[in-house]
C-alpha beads as a LAMMPS data file, in Angstrom:
LAMMPS data file: protein, C-alpha beads

242 atoms
241 bonds

1 atom types
1 bond types

-500.0 500.0 xlo xhi
-500.0 500.0 ylo yhi
-500.0 500.0 zlo zhi

Masses

1 110.0

Atoms # bond

1 1 1 36.392 8.801 -14.548
2 1 1 32.954 6.437 -14.458
3 1 1 31.005 5.759 -16.938
4 1 1 28.331 8.343 -17.555
5 1 1 24.858 6.737 -18.118
6 1 1 21.810 8.451 -19.177
7 1 1 18.228 7.486 -19.167
8 1 1 15.377 9.011 -21.357
9 1 1 12.115 8.688 -19.432
10 1 1 8.821 9.105 -20.653
11 1 1 5.393 9.120 -18.853
12 1 1 2.752 6.828 -20.539
13 1 1 -0.910 6.901 -20.037
14 1 1 -2.502 3.633 -20.518
15 1 1 -5.946 5.464 -20.961
16 1 1 -4.588 7.736 -23.511
17 1 1 -3.059 5.802 -26.271
18 1 1 0.139 7.212 -27.616
19 1 1 0.801 6.336 -31.080
20 1 1 4.406 7.602 -31.155
21 1 1 5.617 5.267 -28.766
22 1 1 6.622 1.631 -30.136
23 1 1 7.855 -0.517 -27.213
24 1 1 11.554 -2.005 -27.959
25 1 1 12.760 -5.253 -26.416
26 1 1 15.455 -3.180 -24.189
27 1 1 12.682 -0.764 -22.805
28 1 1 12.103 -1.021 -19.261
29 1 1 8.684 -0.020 -18.053
30 1 1 8.001 1.100 -14.494
31 1 1 4.187 0.278 -13.915
32 1 1 3.085 2.925 -11.510
33 1 1 0.048 1.640 -10.261
34 1 1 -1.738 0.354 -13.501
35 1 1 -3.906 -2.658 -12.824
36 1 1 -5.297 -3.121 -16.348
37 1 1 -3.120 -5.393 -18.547
38 1 1 -1.886 -3.297 -21.573
39 1 1 -0.219 -4.363 -24.812
40 1 1 2.338 -1.893 -25.533
41 1 1 2.580 -1.267 -29.229
42 1 1 5.451 -3.095 -30.805
43 1 1 5.241 -6.116 -28.233
44 1 1 8.870 -7.612 -27.542
45 1 1 10.130 -8.997 -24.325
46 1 1 10.314 -5.708 -22.741
47 1 1 10.583 -5.498 -18.596
48 1 1 7.723 -4.665 -16.899
49 1 1 8.883 -3.660 -13.351
50 1 1 5.517 -4.209 -11.114
51 1 1 3.405 -6.720 -13.186
52 1 1 0.130 -5.717 -14.200
53 1 1 -1.565 -8.690 -12.655
54 1 1 0.258 -8.347 -9.309
55 1 1 -0.554 -4.483 -9.071
56 1 1 -4.171 -5.796 -9.863
57 1 1 -3.965 -7.952 -6.856
58 1 1 -2.643 -5.421 -4.494
59 1 1 -5.149 -2.590 -5.362
60 1 1 -7.701 -4.915 -4.232
61 1 1 -7.908 -5.258 -0.661
62 1 1 -10.009 -8.380 -0.390
63 1 1 -7.396 -10.195 -2.793
64 1 1 -4.823 -8.495 -0.791
65 1 1 -5.869 -10.064 2.450
66 1 1 -6.838 -13.298 0.882
67 1 1 -2.938 -13.694 -0.454
68 1 1 -1.351 -12.736 2.806
69 1 1 -3.493 -14.878 5.269
70 1 1 -1.657 -17.384 7.110
71 1 1 1.673 -16.380 5.842
72 1 1 4.749 -16.633 7.981
73 1 1 6.107 -13.190 8.836
74 1 1 3.044 -11.475 7.876
75 1 1 0.368 -10.343 10.222
76 1 1 -3.095 -9.004 9.125
77 1 1 -6.349 -8.193 11.094
78 1 1 -9.322 -10.696 11.009
79 1 1 -11.410 -10.168 7.968
80 1 1 -14.228 -11.712 6.430
81 1 1 -16.663 -11.008 3.220
82 1 1 -19.437 -12.376 5.094
83 1 1 -21.658 -9.794 6.681
84 1 1 -23.178 -12.403 9.304
85 1 1 -19.959 -12.869 10.746
86 1 1 -18.794 -9.144 10.848
87 1 1 -22.377 -8.833 12.766
88 1 1 -21.216 -11.452 15.138
89 1 1 -18.122 -9.587 15.855
90 1 1 -20.013 -6.557 16.717
91 1 1 -22.095 -8.470 19.089
92 1 1 -19.027 -9.804 20.784
93 1 1 -17.934 -6.163 21.109
94 1 1 -15.368 -6.102 18.476
95 1 1 -15.160 -2.915 16.161
96 1 1 -15.552 -3.593 12.252
97 1 1 -14.261 -1.426 9.551
98 1 1 -16.327 -2.030 6.513
99 1 1 -14.615 -1.523 3.481
100 1 1 -17.239 -0.421 0.788
101 1 1 -14.659 0.284 -1.763
102 1 1 -12.118 -2.284 -2.593
103 1 1 -9.612 -0.162 -4.418
104 1 1 -10.182 3.074 -2.645
105 1 1 -7.468 5.298 -1.042
106 1 1 -7.169 7.811 1.245
107 1 1 -9.862 6.593 3.770
108 1 1 -12.455 6.409 0.604
109 1 1 -15.276 3.812 1.303
110 1 1 -14.523 3.093 5.195
111 1 1 -17.181 2.883 7.127
112 1 1 -16.471 2.344 11.203
113 1 1 -18.867 0.519 13.323
114 1 1 -17.329 0.347 16.748
115 1 1 -20.457 -1.124 18.355
116 1 1 -24.115 -1.979 17.515
117 1 1 -25.056 1.514 17.718
118 1 1 -23.855 1.944 14.179
119 1 1 -25.582 -0.204 11.644
120 1 1 -23.096 -2.489 9.880
121 1 1 -22.819 -1.135 6.168
122 1 1 -22.930 -3.268 3.127
123 1 1 -19.523 -4.119 2.077
124 1 1 -17.750 -6.520 0.142
125 1 1 -15.001 -6.580 2.822
126 1 1 -15.284 -6.379 6.825
127 1 1 -11.991 -6.068 8.727
128 1 1 -11.747 -6.321 12.429
129 1 1 -10.636 -2.877 13.932
130 1 1 -6.999 -3.150 15.595
131 1 1 -6.465 -0.217 17.873
132 1 1 -3.055 1.301 16.861
133 1 1 -0.497 3.577 18.672
134 1 1 1.743 4.023 15.529
135 1 1 1.312 3.773 11.866
136 1 1 4.054 3.331 9.243
137 1 1 4.462 3.587 5.584
138 1 1 7.471 1.254 4.504
139 1 1 8.755 1.824 1.225
140 1 1 10.340 -1.407 -0.548
141 1 1 12.047 -1.717 -3.748
142 1 1 13.816 -4.995 -5.134
143 1 1 13.658 -6.928 -1.895
144 1 1 14.971 -4.035 0.348
145 1 1 13.414 -1.212 2.641
146 1 1 14.245 2.133 0.923
147 1 1 12.417 4.540 3.233
148 1 1 10.221 4.435 6.429
149 1 1 8.079 7.135 7.393
150 1 1 5.664 7.378 10.321
151 1 1 2.174 9.065 10.402
152 1 1 2.215 11.925 12.769
153 1 1 -0.580 14.684 13.933
154 1 1 -0.506 17.627 11.631
155 1 1 0.757 20.940 13.576
156 1 1 -1.271 22.935 11.326
157 1 1 -4.654 21.011 11.244
158 1 1 -7.733 23.282 12.857
159 1 1 -10.304 20.485 12.654
160 1 1 -10.754 17.470 15.216
161 1 1 -8.229 14.789 14.624
162 1 1 -9.282 11.430 13.723
163 1 1 -7.285 9.022 15.500
164 1 1 -9.248 5.912 13.710
165 1 1 -8.857 6.718 10.109
166 1 1 -5.601 8.753 9.540
167 1 1 -4.794 10.434 6.435
168 1 1 -3.875 13.966 5.494
169 1 1 -7.578 15.128 5.473
170 1 1 -8.192 13.976 9.080
171 1 1 -4.966 15.794 10.553
172 1 1 -1.885 13.222 9.842
173 1 1 0.979 13.916 7.850
174 1 1 4.153 11.320 6.904
175 1 1 7.458 11.997 8.698
176 1 1 10.933 10.396 8.828
177 1 1 12.554 11.922 12.013
178 1 1 13.103 10.445 15.211
179 1 1 11.168 6.967 14.117
180 1 1 10.928 4.163 16.523
181 1 1 10.845 1.011 14.368
182 1 1 9.409 -2.295 16.122
183 1 1 11.684 -5.261 14.929
184 1 1 9.185 -6.962 13.125
185 1 1 8.102 -3.974 10.858
186 1 1 11.010 -4.115 8.003
187 1 1 10.801 -7.827 7.574
188 1 1 7.072 -7.879 7.409
189 1 1 7.080 -5.066 4.883
190 1 1 9.619 -6.857 2.574
191 1 1 7.787 -10.119 2.997
192 1 1 4.401 -8.656 2.165
193 1 1 5.745 -6.851 -1.249
194 1 1 7.358 -10.274 -2.248
195 1 1 4.295 -12.216 -1.498
196 1 1 1.892 -9.832 -3.813
197 1 1 4.469 -10.466 -6.529
198 1 1 5.307 -7.020 -6.691
199 1 1 8.877 -5.502 -7.246
200 1 1 7.991 -2.530 -5.167
201 1 1 5.570 -1.062 -3.104
202 1 1 4.536 1.224 0.018
203 1 1 3.343 -1.160 2.639
204 1 1 0.789 0.493 5.237
205 1 1 1.540 -1.038 8.829
206 1 1 -0.244 -0.358 12.202
207 1 1 1.714 -1.332 15.489
208 1 1 -0.485 -2.207 18.497
209 1 1 1.432 -1.284 21.701
210 1 1 -0.450 -3.714 24.084
211 1 1 0.271 -6.824 21.905
212 1 1 3.555 -5.418 20.783
213 1 1 2.378 -6.602 17.157
214 1 1 2.521 -5.205 13.517
215 1 1 -0.529 -5.369 11.094
216 1 1 -0.443 -4.805 7.600
217 1 1 -3.249 -2.858 6.171
218 1 1 -2.562 -2.579 2.540
219 1 1 0.186 -2.273 -0.082
220 1 1 0.156 1.002 -2.235
221 1 1 1.484 0.469 -5.673
222 1 1 1.368 4.314 -6.959
223 1 1 2.450 5.795 -3.584
224 1 1 2.489 9.701 -3.491
225 1 1 5.999 10.870 -3.514
226 1 1 8.002 13.962 -2.686
227 1 1 11.255 14.764 -1.531
228 1 1 13.891 12.291 0.029
229 1 1 11.414 9.384 -1.040
230 1 1 11.522 10.187 -4.814
231 1 1 15.071 10.398 -4.524
232 1 1 15.340 6.877 -2.751
233 1 1 12.981 5.392 -5.445
234 1 1 15.061 6.886 -8.365
235 1 1 18.101 5.443 -6.895
236 1 1 16.653 2.072 -6.197
237 1 1 15.399 2.012 -10.062
238 1 1 18.952 2.975 -11.271
239 1 1 20.604 0.437 -9.345
240 1 1 18.255 -2.377 -10.146
241 1 1 17.661 -1.560 -13.905
242 1 1 20.819 -0.025 -15.047

Bonds

1 1 1 2
2 1 2 3
3 1 3 4
4 1 4 5
5 1 5 6
6 1 6 7
7 1 7 8
8 1 8 9
9 1 9 10
10 1 10 11
11 1 11 12
12 1 12 13
13 1 13 14
14 1 14 15
15 1 15 16
16 1 16 17
17 1 17 18
18 1 18 19
19 1 19 20
20 1 20 21
21 1 21 22
22 1 22 23
23 1 23 24
24 1 24 25
25 1 25 26
26 1 26 27
27 1 27 28
28 1 28 29
29 1 29 30
30 1 30 31
31 1 31 32
32 1 32 33
33 1 33 34
34 1 34 35
35 1 35 36
36 1 36 37
37 1 37 38
38 1 38 39
39 1 39 40
40 1 40 41
41 1 41 42
42 1 42 43
43 1 43 44
44 1 44 45
45 1 45 46
46 1 46 47
47 1 47 48
48 1 48 49
49 1 49 50
50 1 50 51
51 1 51 52
52 1 52 53
53 1 53 54
54 1 54 55
55 1 55 56
56 1 56 57
57 1 57 58
58 1 58 59
59 1 59 60
60 1 60 61
61 1 61 62
62 1 62 63
63 1 63 64
64 1 64 65
65 1 65 66
66 1 66 67
67 1 67 68
68 1 68 69
69 1 69 70
70 1 70 71
71 1 71 72
72 1 72 73
73 1 73 74
74 1 74 75
75 1 75 76
76 1 76 77
77 1 77 78
78 1 78 79
79 1 79 80
80 1 80 81
81 1 81 82
82 1 82 83
83 1 83 84
84 1 84 85
85 1 85 86
86 1 86 87
87 1 87 88
88 1 88 89
89 1 89 90
90 1 90 91
91 1 91 92
92 1 92 93
93 1 93 94
94 1 94 95
95 1 95 96
96 1 96 97
97 1 97 98
98 1 98 99
99 1 99 100
100 1 100 101
101 1 101 102
102 1 102 103
103 1 103 104
104 1 104 105
105 1 105 106
106 1 106 107
107 1 107 108
108 1 108 109
109 1 109 110
110 1 110 111
111 1 111 112
112 1 112 113
113 1 113 114
114 1 114 115
115 1 115 116
116 1 116 117
117 1 117 118
118 1 118 119
119 1 119 120
120 1 120 121
121 1 121 122
122 1 122 123
123 1 123 124
124 1 124 125
125 1 125 126
126 1 126 127
127 1 127 128
128 1 128 129
129 1 129 130
130 1 130 131
131 1 131 132
132 1 132 133
133 1 133 134
134 1 134 135
135 1 135 136
136 1 136 137
137 1 137 138
138 1 138 139
139 1 139 140
140 1 140 141
141 1 141 142
142 1 142 143
143 1 143 144
144 1 144 145
145 1 145 146
146 1 146 147
147 1 147 148
148 1 148 149
149 1 149 150
150 1 150 151
151 1 151 152
152 1 152 153
153 1 153 154
154 1 154 155
155 1 155 156
156 1 156 157
157 1 157 158
158 1 158 159
159 1 159 160
160 1 160 161
161 1 161 162
162 1 162 163
163 1 163 164
164 1 164 165
165 1 165 166
166 1 166 167
167 1 167 168
168 1 168 169
169 1 169 170
170 1 170 171
171 1 171 172
172 1 172 173
173 1 173 174
174 1 174 175
175 1 175 176
176 1 176 177
177 1 177 178
178 1 178 179
179 1 179 180
180 1 180 181
181 1 181 182
182 1 182 183
183 1 183 184
184 1 184 185
185 1 185 186
186 1 186 187
187 1 187 188
188 1 188 189
189 1 189 190
190 1 190 191
191 1 191 192
192 1 192 193
193 1 193 194
194 1 194 195
195 1 195 196
196 1 196 197
197 1 197 198
198 1 198 199
199 1 199 200
200 1 200 201
201 1 201 202
202 1 202 203
203 1 203 204
204 1 204 205
205 1 205 206
206 1 206 207
207 1 207 208
208 1 208 209
209 1 209 210
210 1 210 211
211 1 211 212
212 1 212 213
213 1 213 214
214 1 214 215
215 1 215 216
216 1 216 217
217 1 217 218
218 1 218 219
219 1 219 220
220 1 220 221
221 1 221 222
222 1 222 223
223 1 223 224
224 1 224 225
225 1 225 226
226 1 226 227
227 1 227 228
228 1 228 229
229 1 229 230
230 1 230 231
231 1 231 232
232 1 232 233
233 1 233 234
234 1 234 235
235 1 235 236
236 1 236 237
237 1 237 238
238 1 238 239
239 1 239 240
240 1 240 241
241 1 241 242
């Protein structure tokens, strides 16, 4: 019989001190989206999967783009922190995504300005709008793709589907059946996670059919999990950390 391995899993909240937990040198901490450097009681050389500093960078959309800019094998939309540059894009007929919140999720802080009829919002980040025919979430762990999902319209959605900002609240859901993946999709996701210094992450990537090009939008360090995706992350952690 093979060796039976057992794991004790404890969920720690960095904003709620747990005086009963003392970190040991052999502990392996899986950092699920915490961007605040946290000194675990007890110290020691415990392993932290997804370093705090890397998560902090990935959680900030401006810093993420700055790190990914001009990297071989990674493509992102044009971006700027300069409002006057963004105004020039609008004058040239290029839509602008104003990111008023740098660490938001599920579309928080997004203001779309597709032409000069909509005033440009004050924002720390402006991104050129890229039309997308498909949007993917690629889950990467320890240098490998462990799951790929594609956003599709919800069949039970009663509202008007938003094709520009796609999330659950605007009529979209992640699926993994019958996915057609562009050739550069998975390699780009792996390179993106590595460039940000992460051990794992869920990379949101869009595909423009006319250009036949993929673009990285952001990386999630605490993606929502259910079903098959939970199992694949668990298996990846066991294989790497056992």
